[in-house]
N, C-alpha and C positions, 0 to 999 in steps of 0.2 A: 548752465543757463538757468537763472533764477530771477523771478520778477515778483515784486510785492506791491509796488505802487500802482494805483489805478488812475493817477492824475494824468490828464491829457495835455499835451503841449499845444500852445496857441500859435506858435510860429516856428520857423526852422532855426531861429537864432539859438545856439547852444543845444540843439536837438540831440538827445541821447536815445537811440532806438531801444536800448535795453530798459528804459523807463517807460516806453510807449507800447512795447509788446509784452503782454503779461502771460505768464505760464504758471497757473496755480490750480486750485480746486475747480475753478470754472472750466478750464480746459479738460481736466480729468473727468468732469461731469458730462463732457461731450461723448464719452465712450458708453457703449451699451453696457448695462449691468452684467457682471460676470454671473453665469449660471452653471455651477459645477455639474449639475445633473446632465445638462445638454452637452457640455464640453466633455463629459465622461463617455459620450458615445464614441469618441475617437480612441481606439485601442490598438496598441502595438505591444507585443510581448516585451517585457522589461529586459530580458536577456539579449535581445537584439536591438531594442531601442537605444540602449546605452552606447551602442557602437557608433551612433550618429548624433550623439548628444553634445559633444564638445571636443575641442582640441586645446590642451592647456600649454603646450610647449612647442609652438610652431617655429620652424626655421625660416629665416628670410635670407634670400641670396641676391647677389647683384644681377643687374641686367646682363652682364657679360657671361655669367654662369648659368643663366636661365635658358639653356639650350632646348628644353622641352616646351618652351612657350612659342606659340604661333602668333604672328602679327594680328590675326583676326580673333584671338581669344578674348572672350568677354571677361573683363576685370572690373572691380570696383576699387577706386583709388582714394587715398586721403593724404593730407599733409599735416603733420603735427610737429611743432617746434622745428620747422624747416626740414623735417625728415619725411620723404615721400615713400609711401608703401602701397603696393597693389595686391589685392586678393583675387586670384583667379576663381571664377565660378566653378570650374571643373575640379578644383581642389577643395574650396571652402564648403561647397554643397554636400560633401560627404560628412561634414561635422556640424554644420549650422551655427555653432557658437565657437568663436575663436577667442580664447583668453590669452592676452599677450601684453608685452610692455613695449611701447614705442617711444623713443627719445626719453626714456626714464619715466614715462607716464603709464599707469595701468589702463589698459584699453580692452573693451570687449567689442569685437566685430561680429555682427549677427547677419545671417542670411537664411532664406528658405526658398528652395527651387520652385515650390508651388506658388509663392507670393511674388517671386522675382525681386526679392528685397536685397538690400545690402546697406546696412546702417552701422554706425560706430558711435560708441559712447565712452566717456570716462567711467571706468568701472569702480566708482567710489560711492559708497552708501554710508551716510552718517559719518563722513570723514575718514572712513576706513576702506581699504581695497577689498573687493569681493569678487569671486569668480561666479560664473553663471553656467547653467546647463539647460539644454532644450528639454522641455517637458510638456507634451500635450498640444492641443489645438483649442482655439477659441474663436468662434465666428469665422471659420475658414482661414485662420492665421495662426502661425506657430507661436506658442508661449514658451517662456523660459523661467527658471527658478534661480534665485540666488542661493548660494551655499552658505547658510547663515550660522554655521557652527560658532563663529566668533561672537555672534550676538546672543548665543545661548537661548535662541527662540526659533520657532518654525520658520522656514523659508517663505518668501513671498512669490507670487506669480506675476510675471511681467509680459506685456505685449511686446514681442521681440523687436520689431522694426521701429516702434515708437519709443521704446525705452521707458514705458510708463507702467507702474505697478497697478494691477487690476484686482488683486485679491491678496489678503494677508496683512501682516503687521505694517508694511510700507505702502499700503494702498493709497493711490493718489500722488505718489512721489514720481518725479521725472528724473531720469539720468541726464547729465549734461551731455549734449550732442556734439559730435565732431562731423563737419561737413564731408560728405562722400560724393563721388562722381562715377556714374556708370558709363563705361566706355570700352574701347578695345585696347589691347596691349600696345599696339602700334601708336594709337593716338595718345595714350598715357605717357609713353616714354618720349614722345615729341614735346610734351609739356614738362616732363621731369626725366631728363636723361640719366640722372643719378638715382632713380627710384630703385628700391629693393622690391622683391616679390616673394610672396609666401610659396615655399616649396612643398611638394607633395610629401607628407610624412612617410617614414618607413614603417608601415602599419600592416601587420599580417592580415588584418581584417579588410583592408582596402589596398590590395597589392598593386592594383592599377587604378589610379585616381580618375582616369578618363573612362573607366568602365565600372560603374557601381551606382550607389544611391544618387539619384538626381541626374543620371546619365541620359534620360529621355527628354530632358527639358531643352527648349530652344526659345528664342526671344519671342515674348508675347504668345506663347503656345496656348491655343484654346483648350478648354476642357478642365473642369475642376474634378479632382478625384472624388468618388462617392463618399469615402470616409471624411473628407473635409465638409461636404454638404451636410452631413449629419451633425456637425457642430454649430450650424447656423441657428440663431435664436429667434429668427423671424421669417417673413416671407422672402422669397428670392427676388432680386432686383431685375426689372425688365427695361430700365431706362437706357442702359449702356452695356456694351459687351463686357463680360467679366474679365476678359484677358487684356483689355486695353491698358496701356501703361499710363499712370498718373503720378503727379507730384502732389502729395497731400500736405496741408498745413493745418495744424490744430493748436491754436493758442486761445487765450480768453476772448479776444476780439474777433476771431475768424476761424471758421471751420470750412475748408474749401479744398477741392481737388482740381488740378489743372492737367487735363489729358495731353500727352505728348503730341498726338495728332492735331488737336485743336490749337495748341500753342504754335505748332509749325504752320498751320493755316493762317495764323495771325502774324506771320512774318517772323516767327521764332522769338518774338518779344511781346510780353503781355504786361501792361502797367495796371496796378490795382492798389488797394489800400488796406492796411491793417489798422482799424480805427482811423486816426488822422495821419498815420505814417504811410507815405507812398512807398510801394515796393515794386519790384520788377521780377518777372519769371522769365528766364532765358532757356532756350533749347538749341542744341547744336554745338557750334555755329553752322557747320556744314549741314546740308540738307539730309545727308545719309547718316548723321550722327544721332545718338539717342540720349546724350547727356542733358540733364535739366538741373537748374538750381534757382533759388529765390534769394533776393537781396533787398536791403533797404536802398532807396534811391538817393538818400541824402549824403552828400559829400561836402565837407567844408561849409556846413550850414546852408548848402544850396541843394535844391531839388534838381536832379538830372533826369532827362528822358533819353531813352535808348532806341536805336534802330539797327537792323542788320544790313550791312553793305559789303559786298564782295567777301562773304564768309567771315566777316568780322563784326563785332559789336562796337558801335560808335555812339558816344553821347552827343546829343545835338547842341549842347551848350558850349563845349570846348573842342569838339571833334576828336577827343582822345579815343584811343582804341583799347578795348577791354577783352579779356579772355573769359571763358566759361567759369573760371574760378573766381570771377569778380575782381580781378586785378588789372589795373591800367598798365598796359605794356608799351604804349606809345602816346606822345602828345603832352599837352600842358599838365595833365594829372598823372603822368607816368609815376608808378610806384604806389599810388593810392590803392586801398583795398576796400571794396564794398563790405558792409556788415552783412553776414549771412543770416538768413531767416531760417529757423528750424523747420525742416521739411523732410518728407519721406517718400522714396521712390518705390512704388509697388504696382502690382496689377489692381485694376478697379475692384475686384471682389475682395481683395485683402484690405483695401481702404474702406469700402462702403459698409460692409457688414459690421465692423466694430464702430463705425461712425455714421449711423443712418441719417442723421440730420445734416450731413454735409451738403454744402453748395457744390455745384458742378459747373466749371467754366466751359462754355462753348463759344466758338468763333461766330460772331454775329454778322460780319460782313460777307458779301458775296465773293466768289472766286472768278477770275477771268476765264472766258471761254477761248479755247484754242482757236487761232494760233497765238493769242496772247497768253502768256504764262507769268507767274510770279518770278521776279528777277533771280531769286536764290535757287530756282530749279533749273538744272542743266538738262535740256531735252534734245540737244543737237544730234546725239547718236540715235535718237528715235524719230527724227523728222520724217523720213520716208514712210515709216509705218503710220505715224500720226496723220500725215497728209493723206495717206490712202484711206484711213478710217474716216477722215473728214468728208470724203466724197460720198459717204453713206448718208450725209445730210442729217446727222444726229449730233447735237452739241457735245463737245469733248471738254471736260473740266479736269485738269490735273490737280489732284488733291495734295499729294505728297510724294517725295522720293521714298522708295522702300529702304528702310534702315539697312545699313551694311550687315548688321547682326541678324537681320531677317531675310537676307537674300538666299536663294537656293545655292547649293554648292556649284562652283564654277561659273556663277553669274557675276558679272562685274558691276552692273547697275540695274535699277528697276524703278518703275513709277507705278503708283496707285492712282486710278482715275475713274471717271464716269464717262461712258459713251452712251448718250441718251439717258435712259433710266438704269442702265446696267453698270454695276460696279465691277471693275476689271483691274488686273495687274499686267504689266508688260515687263519682261526681263530680257536683258541682253547677255548672252552666254559667250564664253571665250571660244567655243567651237560648236558646230552644228550637232556633233554627237552628244555633248552634254545636254543641249536643248532637247534632243530626241529622247534621251533617257528620262528627262524630267516629265515629258508628256507621256512616255510609255508607263512610268510608275505613278502617273496622276499626281505628281508633286507630293506624294504621301510620305509621312515621316513614321519611322518605327518608334512606337511610344508605349511600351509596356509600363505600368499595368493596365492603362486605359484600353489600348488596342495594339495589335501588331501594325496597324496602318491608321493614321489619323490625318486630317487635313486634305483628303482626296478632293481634287478639283478637275473640271473639264477644261482642256486647253488646246491650243492650236500652235504648231511650230511653223515658223517661216524663216528658213535659214538658221541663223544664230539667235533668232528671237523666239520668245514664247509669249503668246497672248492668252491670258488665263481669266476665265470667268470666276468671280468671287462674290456671289450673292450675299446680301445681308442675312437672309434666313436659310441657314444650313443645318440648324439643330432644333430638336423638338422641345428643348428645355433651356432656361436661362443659364444653367450651369454648363451648357455646351458639352454635354456628355453623350446624349442620345442623338445620333445623327439621323436626319430625315432620310427616307428612301430617295434615291436619285430622281425618280419621276415627280416627286413633290418639291424638288428644288428648281427654282426658275433660272436655269443656266442661260447665258446670253446666246441668242441665235447666231452671233458672229462666230462662235466656236462650235455650234451644234448643227446649224443648217448647212447641208452639203453644198448648195449653190453659193452661199455667202462665203464659205470657207474656200472654195475653189476660186472664186473671184478675187478674194484678198490675196491668195497665193499667186495668182496670175499677174496681179499688179506689181508684185515684188519679186519677180523671177530673177532679177539681177542680184539678189541677196546671196552672199557666198555660202556654199554648202560644204565646208571643209569637214573631213571625217578623220576621227581617230578611234581606237578600240572603245567599245561601249559596253556598259553593264547589260543592256537589253540583249545585245548580240551574244554576250557571254552566257547569259541565262538560257537563251534559245538553243545555243550549242549544247549546253549541259542537258537540257530536256531532250534534245534530239538524240543524245547519247544515252538515253534511258535513265537519267537522274531526275528524281522528283524534286523540283524546285518551286517553293511556294512562299507566300508572305514576304515578298521582296519590297523593301521600302528604305528610304534614305535614313542613315544614321544622323542624329543631330550634330550640330557644329562642335559641341564639346568633345565628341568622340573622334574627331579628326586629329591625327597626330602630325607632327612635323614631317614634311615630305609627302603627305597624303593630299591629293586634290579632291577626292570624292570617296564616299563609302556608303555601302548599303548593308542592311541585315537581311538575311534570307535563311530559310529552312531547307536544307538539302538532305534528302533521304531521312527525314525526321530529326536531323541534327541542326541546331542553329549555328550560323556563322556570321561573323563580321567580315565583309569583303572590302579590302582597301584597294583603291586604284591610286597608285603612287605616281609621282612626277616622272620617274624613270626607274630603271632597274637598280641603280645605286641607292636611290631613296628607299626602294622596297627592301633592299638588304638591311638598311638601317632600321626600318620598321620591324623587320623580322628579328633583329637583335633586341628590340624593345618589348616585343610581345611574345609570350610563351604559347606553346601548343598551336603552331601555325605552320603553313607551308608557303613558299614563294614560287611563283612562276613568272619570271621576268618582272614586270611592273605590278603584278597582282599578288596580294597577300590574302590567304584564306585563314581566318583565325577561329578556332572553336570557342564558342561562348555558350555552354550548356545552360539550359533553363535552371537546372538544379545545382548551380555552383555557389549559391549563397544560403546562409541559414534561413533568411527570409527571401524566397525567390521573387515574391511580388514586388517588394521595394528594393531588392538587391542590397541587403545589408548583411555584413559579416561573411566574407568569402571563406568557404570551407578549406581545410587543408588539401593540398594537391592530390594526395592519395585517396581522398574521399570523393573526388569529382570524376565523372565518367566523360572523358574527352572523346571527341568524335573519332570513330574508326577510319574515317576518310583521310585523316592525316597520314596514315601509313598504308593507304590503299594505292598501289602503283597504278592501277587502272584510272583512278580519279586524277592523279597527277598527270598521267599521260594524256587524258582527255583535255585538260586545261592547256597542256603543251601544244596540242594540235591546234587549239583555238589561237594561241599566240603565234604559232608558226604561220597561220593564215594571215596574221597581221604583221609578219616579219619580226616576230619576237621569239625568244627561246630561253633555255636554261632554267633548271629547277634546283632550288635549295630547300632544305627542310630543317625543322628544329623541333 
């Protein structure tokens, strides 16, 4: 993408958006000046940092061969010369920079778990193919360097997700961008059944791609790591939560961020302008999808306006149907392709700190008060609970559906809403036991190195539902690293006041309370059997394996474990085949994950050789296996395998 003309078009006749959207030194000047001294505050030992700096020879496999992929895996997809490719976050986050060739074209795919980025560029500089490696941080965002040996000059430093050089010989240069789409594996293959996917490399330093660097990340996870904060060149932002997902645009005529939540509130369609060029930002299209993209609205010299209807994007001029990739799939304009606008999908902190002058889009219209809801929101499954809350005579406003990538394990749907002045989430689980576990563990995620438990919230279970208080102010700092003490957090009285809790439950006694074996019951059983179990919290989605429905991390007698609850005993046997140093008891798999199994234990980089790792003695402790057997027997389960 290269633009040199500043001439503005006066009409849509013969409109060429590449002449109207400029990308030059003016866009480069929108970035905060690079300050080596401050960026130098970020330090990782070179001998381990190189282990997560790049992957130069990725293997891509067909959908049919991708047996290790889950439908709900977070992937970033792209299409180049009619070749569809998906990069799973659980694979790519171990390397950050993927140098590859797609359809004969040199490509660099870049990602950072802290930024939640996933961008792709033609890896060509000055007409020659070049490879990149991750190197350092700048304003809380990963930077990369080109390997400039062929140029016989020092390498340059680039802001990874924007593909712009911020320091060095190529300063101000932008790599040509390839549109990417953040989604799930299931939704990507619905769009591209012939897609290939990056396979986990056979790498002795990352022997299990689902457990390693980046393994603690989950969608829109709050909390910037302190080493990232040290690279910020100005004051911390207090306007907007650092973990909110935004789509950022930086061109000569516009510097603006479009938050996913705000675009969803606007009906998943936002019309705007870059200079005189009308553009549209799309999100979804389903309410629980997280994909965003930006396009020119001009097709066949005519301006189109779009709307969301029945989970499809429709243009109001011809009633043609368009997908999130900007392609008309039905109607008069079938086969037409909207021109993509260069944009970048990241967390707010990753966008704002390098672009402090950015505009921020916010939804300006009001939202309907329940029982009225926006047509794209499906609330049928929550009606009884919402009707019950409505009798409290507090206005209920449904903000958004909880993204599928952000749902708790075993939850099928969720809504974020306001009940009076209280911000709350409601989740519908597949069974009452999963809902009970979620409340028992306070919805906390295991998230080293920040904490063994983050995101703890106060909630109430009603059958298969969980009503969760989610106040705006839960952290003492804008980086969302220092959590306020519970007494200083204004939790909703709906989940804290005993009388209100009992009244809500009594109104919904008809809700089914089906039961299956639970984590909380298992841990209580272990404690009753004199095992010391602490630090129990849910493992993030990326660590769920095929056949696993839920998983927690816990420390048992001083040894850390991943505990997988599988769909059934057969699924557990397969999981046992896939993970080393584990035992199985029917549907449960206990896997030893020692703190000191990596060269860098903090960021889990560089897995040590097997003989240098101290695996838990409990794996060969007959008493421990027997204890779990007794628990399973009480739930009509049995059989122990070990490996």
